[in-house]
C-alpha positions in Angstrom: 71.5 115.1 104.6 71.9 112.1 102.8 71.3 108.6 104.0 74.2 106.2 103.8 73.7 102.9 102.2 74.0 99.7 104.1 77.3 98.1 103.8 77.4 95.2 101.2 80.1 92.6 102.3 81.2 90.9 99.1 82.9 88.1 101.1 80.1 87.4 103.8 81.0 83.7 103.9 84.6 84.3 104.8 83.7 86.5 107.8 81.4 83.7 109.0 84.1 80.9 108.4 86.4 83.2 110.3 84.3 83.2 113.2 83.6 79.6 113.1 87.5 79.1 113.0 87.9 81.2 116.0 85.4 79.4 118.0 86.6 76.0 116.8 90.2 76.7 118.0 89.1 78.4 121.2 86.9 75.3 122.3 89.5 73.0 121.2 91.7 74.5 124.1 88.7 74.5 126.5 88.8 78.1 126.6 85.7 80.3 127.1 85.0 83.5 125.1 86.0 85.5 128.4 89.3 83.7 128.7 90.1 84.2 125.0 89.1 88.0 125.2 91.4 88.3 128.4 94.3 86.8 126.5 93.9 88.9 123.4 93.0 92.0 125.3 89.7 92.7 123.7 86.0 92.4 125.2 84.2 89.4 125.5 81.4 90.8 123.7 83.5 91.4 120.7 84.5 87.8 120.5 80.8 86.9 121.0 80.2 88.9 117.9 83.0 87.7 115.8 82.2 84.0 116.4 78.3 84.6 115.8 77.5 83.1 112.5 74.7 85.5 112.1 76.6 88.6 112.5 79.1 89.9 110.0 81.9 91.7 112.0 85.1 92.8 109.9 88.1 92.8 112.2 91.7 94.2 111.6 94.7 92.5 111.2 95.8 93.3 114.4 92.9 91.9 116.0 93.5 88.9 114.1 97.1 88.6 115.3 96.0 89.1 118.8 93.3 86.4 118.6 95.7 84.1 116.9 98.4 84.8 119.5 95.9 84.2 122.4 95.0 80.8 120.9 98.7 79.9 120.2 98.4 79.5 116.5 99.5 81.3 113.3 97.2 83.7 111.9 96.8 81.8 108.4 95.2 79.0 110.6 92.0 81.2 110.9 92.2 82.2 107.5 91.9 78.4 106.3 88.3 77.9 104.6 86.6 74.9 103.3 86.5 74.8 99.6 
């Protein structure tokens, strides 16, 4: 039985920025993580993990679209990162 190698994320900074952007837009609307999770039809703990800068959590495009819909913004707003 072979051991699997840990996943190496080449774009770690982007995952962190994505989480920070989600947190920013959520807070700007005065929403809690629970409110966003319910609106996006996902768990609060999943939102928490996505927003945590110390955790790298890949998400699907479908999840990105659900979160952006719940925040009332276009998906590309969540993908705008500072240079």
